[in-house]
TORKE-468349 format. One record per residue: x negated, z negated, y negated of N, C-alpha, C in turn. Coordinates in steps of 0.05 Angstrom, whole numbers, padded with zeros to 5 digits, always signed. Layout:
XZYXZYXZY...
% end
This chain:
+00224-00176+00228+00211-00151+00219+00181-00153+00224+00170-00132+00236+00142-00131+00242+00130-00108+00225+00108-00113+00211+00095-00093+00195+00067-00087+00207+00062-00062+00213+00038-00053+00226+00025-00030+00210-00001-00033+00205-00016-00011+00194-00022+00009+00216-00016+00035+00211-00018+00055+00232-00034+00079+00222-00059+00075+00216-00075+00097+00205-00085+00115+00228-00070+00134+00235-00078+00154+00255-00069+00147+00283-00068+00167+00301-00060+00163+00329-00078+00143+00343-00067+00129+00362-00082+00109+00377-00086+00083+00361-00100+00065+00372-00105+00040+00359-00085+00018+00367-00089-00006+00357-00073-00029+00365-00044-00026+00358-00037-00011+00337-00008-00009+00330+00008+00003+00352-00004+00022+00368+00011+00035+00389+00019+00015+00412+00002-00005+00415+00008-00025+00436+00026-00047+00426+00028-00051+00400+00044-00072+00388+00072-00064+00381+00076-00038+00374+00103-00030+00365+00124-00032+00386+00118-00021+00410+00138-00021+00431+00148-00048+00439+00131-00068+00445+00140-00094+00452+00156-00108+00430+00148-00104+00405+00164-00115+00383+00192-00104+00381+00194-00078+00385+00220-00065+00384+00238-00074+00407+00226-00075+00431+00242-00083+00455+00249-00113+00454+00235-00128+00438+00242-00157+00434+00265-00160+00414+00273-00139+00401+00296-00140+00384+00291-00139+00354+00265-00137+00347+00259-00136+00318+00255-00107+00310+00259-00102+00284+00252-00076+00273+00222-00075+00267+00211-00051+00265+00183-00047+00260+00179-00028+00237+00161-00035+00219+00153-00017+00197+00124-00010+00201+00119+00016+00204+00092+00026+00205+00085+00038+00178+00061+00033+00168+00053+00045+00143+00024+00055+00145+00019+00077+00131-00007+00090+00134-00012+00108+00110-00037+00116+00107-00044+00136+00087-00038+00163+00099-00027+00181+00083-00021+00208+00093-00047+00221+00102-00069+00216+00089-00094+00228+00097-00103+00221+00126-00095+00197+00135-00102+00189+00162-00087+00204+00183-00066+00218+00175-00050+00233+00194-00052+00263+00189-00072+00271+00173-00075+00300+00167-00084+00315+00192-00077+00341+00192-00084+00358+00214-00085+00387+00204-00105+00403+00212-00106+00431+00203-00084+00447+00216-00076+00468+00201-00056+00486+00213-00069+00500+00237-00053+00503+00258-00063+00516+00282-00043+00514+00304-00050+00523+00328-00032+00523+00351-00022+00495+00357-00040+00475+00356-00031+00448+00363-00010+00437+00345-00014+00441+00319+00005+00432+00299+00031+00447+00302+00029+00473+00308+00054+00489+00311+00070+00479+00334+00058+00472+00356+00072+00461+00379+00085+00434+00372+00070+00417+00359+00080+00391+00352+00104+00393+00333+00103+00410+00313+00124+00412+00294+00149+00426+00305+00145+00444+00324+00167+00458+00336+00184+00474+00316+00210+00468+00315+00228+00483+00297+00222+00477+00268+00207+00456+00262+00201+00450+00234+00176+00464+00224+00163+00480+00241+00139+00493+00232+00144+00512+00209+00166+00526+00209+00171+00545+00187+00177+00529+00161+00189+00506+00164+00193+00489+00140+00167+00480+00129+00148+00473+00147+00121+00465+00138+00107+00488+00123+00109+00512+00134+00097+00535+00120+00110+00541+00093+00136+00536+00091+00150+00542+00067+00145+00522+00045+00133+00499+00052+00127+00478+00032+00102+00484+00016+00090+00507+00020+00064+00513+00007+00065+00517-00023+00089+00518-00035+00090+00523-00064+00081+00498-00080+00079+00475-00066+00068+00451-00079+00042+00444-00063+00020+00441-00077-00006+00439-00063-00008+00418-00042+00002+00393-00047+00000+00372-00028+00023+00370-00008+00044+00386-00012+00068+00383+00004+00064+00390+00033+00051+00412+00040+00048+00419+00069+00033+00397+00084+00011+00388+00072-00005+00367+00086+00011+00342+00090+00025+00333+00070+00041+00309+00072+00064+00312+00092+00076+00336+00092+00098+00342+00111+00087+00339+00140+00065+00353+00145+00053+00352+00172+00045+00323+00180+00033+00309+00161+00025+00281+00166+00049+00264+00173+00071+00267+00158+00094+00250+00164+00106+00256+00191+00106+00281+00199+00117+00289+00225+00098+00279+00248+00073+00280+00243+00054+00270+00264+00058+00240+00268+00062+00225+00245+00067+00197+00247+00092+00191+00263+00114+00205+00256+00140+00200+00269+00137+00206+00299+00126+00228+00306+00126+00236+00335+00106+00220+00351+00083+00213+00340+00065+00196+00355+00076+00167+00358+00089+00158+00337+00101+00131+00339+00123+00130+00360+00141+00150+00359+00163+00151+00378+00152+00155+00406+00131+00171+00409+00119+00175+00436+00108+00149+00447+00096+00132+00429+00085+00107+00438+00107+00088+00447+00130+00089+00433+00152+00071+00440+00167+00080+00464+00172+00106+00466+00189+00117+00488+00173+00126+00512+00146+00126+00510+00129+00134+00532+00134+00163+00541+00135+00181+00521+00138+00209+00526+00117+00224+00509+00109+00249+00517+00090+00264+00501+00101+00270+00473+00084+00268+00453+00093+00272+00425+00104+00300+00420+00092+00320+00433+00101+00347+00428+00127+00355+00442+00138+00336+00458+00164+00341+00470+00187+00330+00454+00181+00317+00432+00201+00305+00414+00208+00324+00392+00234+00325+00386+00243+00343+00365+00258+00328+00343+00248+00329+00319+00261+00315+00296+00282+00333+00284+00305+00321+00279+00328+00336+00267+00340+00318+00245+00359+00329+00231+00372+00314+00209+00403+00316+00211+00416+00294+00206+00445+00294+00206+00456+00307+00181+00483+00308+00178+00495+00322+00155+00487+00311+00128+00481+00285+00126+00473+00273+00100+00442+00271+00098+00428+00283+00117+00399+00284+00116+00385+00262+00131+00399+00244+00145+00386+00223+00159+00371+00234+00184+00345+00228+00187+00330+00239+00209+00337+00225+00235+00335+00240+00257+00337+00229+00284+00322+00246+00303+00317+00236+00327+00303+00250+00348+00324+00260+00368+00325+00286+00372+00344+00298+00391+00341+00285+00419+00363+00276+00430+00362+00264+00457+00352+00236+00458+00346+00224+00434+00335+00197+00434+00351+00180+00413+00378+00181+00416+00395+00168+00397+00390+00138+00394+00380+00126+00415+00377+00096+00414+00355+00088+00395+00337+00106+00387+00315+00099+00369+00323+00107+00341+00330+00087+00324+00335+00093+00296+00309+00094+00281+00308+00112+00262+00284+00116+00246+00290+00123+00217+00272+00116+00200+00274+00123+00171+00246+00127+00160+00243+00149+00145+00217+00156+00135+00217+00156+00105+00195+00145+00093+00193+00145+00064+00164+00151+00057+00160+00162+00033+00132+00166+00023+00131+00163-00007+00109+00154-00017+00104+00153-00045+00074+00156-00049+00066+00176-00064+00038+00181-00067+00026+00187-00040+00004+00173-00032-00009+00178-00007+00002+00160+00015+00021+00143+00009+00031+00124+00029+00054+00136+00045+00053+00133+00071+00075+00140+00089+00086+00114+00101+00112+00113+00103+00125+00089+00115+00145+00100+00135+00144+00088+00159+00163+00095+00180+00175+00069+00191+00202+00066+00189+00216+00043+00200+00230+00051+00226+00228+00034+00246+00240+00039+00272+00257+00016+00282+00278+00022+00297+00295+00002+00309+00308+00013+00334+00310-00004+00354+00324+00004+00379+00353-00006+00379+00362-00017+00357+00389-00030+00358+00408-00018+00337+00403+00006+00329+00422+00019+00310+00408+00031+00286+00423+00039+00266+00412+00052+00243+00393+00034+00227+00374+00047+00214+00355+00033+00197+00348+00051+00174+00343+00039+00151+00335+00054+00127+00311+00040+00115+00293+00055+00103+00269+00044+00090+00263+00060+00065+00252+00046+00045+00242+00060+00021+00218+00045+00010+00200+00059-00002+00176+00047-00013+00170+00058-00041+00158+00041-00057+00149+00048-00084+00123+00032-00090+00107+00044-00107+00083+00029-00116+00091+00010-00137+00084-00015-00134+00090-00036-00154+00072-00031-00179+00083-00037-00202+00068-00034-00226+00065-00006-00236+00077+00014-00222+00075+00042-00231+00089+00045-00258+00078+00063-00274+00088+00067-00300+00115+00081-00299+00131+00078-00319+00158+00090-00320+00177+00074-00336+00199+00084-00342+00219+00070-00359+00237+00053-00342+00229+00028-00338+00244+00010-00321+00272+00004-00332+00274+00003-00359+00300-00003-00371+00320+00018-00364+00313+00043-00366+00331+00065-00359+00338+00065-00329+00318+00059-00312+00323+00058-00284+00343+00036-00277+00338+00013-00289+00356-00010-00284+00385-00004-00293+00387+00008-00317+00414+00014-00327+00428+00035-00310+00413+00052-00298+00425+00073-00281+00433+00063-00253+00418+00043-00243+00421+00035-00215+00432+00007-00211+00432-00010-00231+00438-00038-00226+00467-00046-00235+00478-00065-00221+00504-00076-00229+00500-00095-00253+00523-00103-00264+00522-00122-00287+00508-00148-00279+00513-00158-00255+00501-00183-00246+00471-00179-00242+00463-00157-00231+00434-00152-00227+00420-00150-00254+00432-00137-00274+00420-00135-00300+00417-00163-00312+00437-00180-00308+00435-00207-00318+00413-00223-00304+00410-00219-00278+00388-00232-00263+00361-00222-00273+00359-00197-00279+00334-00186-00288+00326-00197-00316+00346-00200-00333+00340-00211-00360+00331-00240-00358+00339-00254-00337+00332-00282-00334+00303-00286-00325+00291-00264-00315+00263-00265-00306+00243-00264-00329+00219-00275-00326+00198-00270-00346+00193-00240-00348+00188-00231-00372+00185-00202-00378+00166-00188-00359+00142-00200-00353+00123-00186-00336+00133-00182-00307+00153-00197-00298+00163-00194-00271+00185-00174-00268+00196-00165-00290+00221-00149-00288+00216-00122-00276+00194-00109-00282+00189-00082-00272+00188-00081-00242+00173-00100-00230+00172-00100-00200+00198-00109-00188+00213-00126-00202+00239-00134-00192+00259-00111-00191+00257-00093-00211+00274-00069-00211+00267-00052-00187+00241-00049-00181+00233-00032-00159+00243-00044-00132+00243-00071-00130+00254-00083-00105+00283-00076-00102+00298-00078-00124+00327-00071-00122+00331-00042-00116+00315-00025-00129+00318+00004-00124+00312+00011-00095+00290+00000-00084+00283+00007-00057+00303-00005-00037+00315-00028-00043+00335-00039-00025+00360-00021-00025+00367-00010-00048+00391+00007-00049+00385+00034-00035+00361+00044-00039+00353+00069-00025+00354+00064+00005+00343+00041+00014+00342+00035+00043+00370+00033+00055+00388+00019+00040+00415+00015+00051+00431+00042+00053+00429+00059+00033+00443+00084+00034+00431+00103+00055+00405+00100+00060+00392+00116+00082+00403+00106+00109+00404+00079+00112+00414+00068+00137+00443+00076+00142+00459+00076+00122+00487+00084+00124+00490+00114+00129+00470+00129+00122+00471+00158+00125+00490+00172+00106+00492+00160+00081+00511+00172+00062+00496+00187+00039+00470+00187+00040+00455+00201+00019+00462+00190-00009+00470+00208-00027+00477+00200-00054+00507+00194-00057+00521+00193-00034+00550+00189-00035+00559+00161-00042+00541+00142-00043+00547+00115-00051+00533+00108-00077+00546+00109-00100+00533+00103-00125+00520+00076-00126+00495+00074-00136+00480+00049-00135+00493+00027-00151+00509+00034-00171+00521+00012-00188+00546+00001-00175+00554+00011-00152+00578+00000-00138+00571-00023-00119+00545-00029-00116+00537-00051-00099+00510-00062-00109+00504-00087-00102+00480-00099-00112+00467-00117-00092+00444-00128-00099+00429-00146-00082+00419-00170-00099+00417-00192-00086+00402-00215-00097+00379-00221-00078+00355-00219-00088+00331-00222-00072+00325-00252-00070+00320-00261-00045+00313-00288-00040+00287-00288-00023+00264-00289-00036+00239-00287-00023+00234-00260-00012+00233-00257+00015+00229-00231+00028+00254-00220+00040+00277-00234+00035+00303-00224+00045+00321-00219+00021+00343-00206+00026+00362-00200+00004+00391-00203+00015+00409-00209-00003+00437-00212+00003+00453-00191-00011+00470-00177+00003+00486-00155-00009+00509-00167-00025+00514-00156-00049+00536-00164-00066+00553-00140-00073+00578-00145-00081+00594-00123-00091+00587-00119-00121+00602-00101-00134+00595-00094-00161+00602-00115-00181+00616-00137-00172+00622-00159-00190+00603-00182-00186+00584-00179-00167+00565-00200-00162+00572-00219-00140+00595-00214-00126+00603-00231-00104+00589-00223-00078+00580-00242-00062+00568-00235-00036+00587-00221-00018+00576-00202-00003+00592-00186+00016+00584-00195+00044+00604-00200+00061+00599-00207+00089+00588-00183+00104+00563-00185+00113+00551-00163+00128+00537-00174+00152+00552-00186+00170+00540-00198+00193+00524-00179+00211+00530-00153+00209+00516-00134+00226+00491-00122+00213+00486-00129+00188+00463-00118+00173+00445-00140+00164+00419-00133+00162+00400-00151+00149+00383-00134+00131+00373-00147+00109+00358-00134+00089+00332-00149+00084+00310-00134+00081+00284-00146+00076+00269-00130+00055+00252-00144+00041+00234-00131+00021+00207-00144+00023+00186-00128+00024+00160-00138+00031+00139-00124+00014+00120-00140+00005+00098-00128-00011+00074-00123+00009+00066-00098+00010+00043-00091+00027+00017-00097+00012-00004-00099+00028-00030-00103+00016-00040-00079+00000-00026-00057+00003-00033-00032-00011-00023-00032-00040-00007-00053-00047+00004-00054-00074+00031-00040-00076+00044-00036-00053+00071-00024-00052+00091-00044-00043+00116-00039-00051+00139-00054-00039+00153-00036-00019+00159-00047+00004+00175-00033+00024+00200-00050+00029+00223-00037+00026+00249-00051+00032+00263-00037+00055+00277-00053+00070+00291-00042+00094+00319-00053+00096+00336-00037+00108+00363-00046+00116+00367-00037+00144+00375-00055+00162+00377-00047+00190+00399-00064+00204+00410-00051+00224+00431-00063+00240+00419-00084+00259+00432-00107+00261+00422-00127+00280+00431-00121+00308+00415-00131+00328+00423-00127+00356+00448-00143+00361+00465-00135+00380+00489-00149+00387+00484-00179+00394+00499-00197+00383+00496-00225+00388+00475-00239+00371+00462-00224+00353+00441-00236+00337+00453-00253+00315
% end
């Protein structure tokens, strides 16, 4: 897995992403939404294409249109850098369960996540990929989140941790589950308490709801702490023969 900061079009990330993907690894790009902001106008309308009306309809929430436009600019400029095509020729669409894809570019798997001002885009040339991000240490009721999302074994593992570490551990599990269901393209169709993870450093092992490991030779799972104070977790298909 390669992690690249991608604050705005151009820069070193555009030259690094393509070779990493073609070498068989997945790539995670992360950026501030502000670095991808753009004023409404003809250029943005062309870039968004069919999604322009969705962008305009997002105006009932003050920050939503800007974040929507920023996320689409990131996706299209990143895909353009990898595929060597103009960004405004790419069209983003969604499958039945909401998984995004680029029309006519099925070989490039992608997954988009955002939290606060952070945008995360995961890319793979070897099949589906899912990603999710959360700010570590953010306030909220971790106990209720864990009870809603974790298996019995995961709850036991959490209780075994020192109390100050449990909140961030819950977020790692939550983001891993979000990433896996995104990669599968099932949306909310797979209840989080029917499967679990055991985190081992920056990787994770999939378990069933009884805590037994599940053979997933075609999938790999990763969880990574960014310098921004966020955790990003991914689930992605391995290239054939890996």
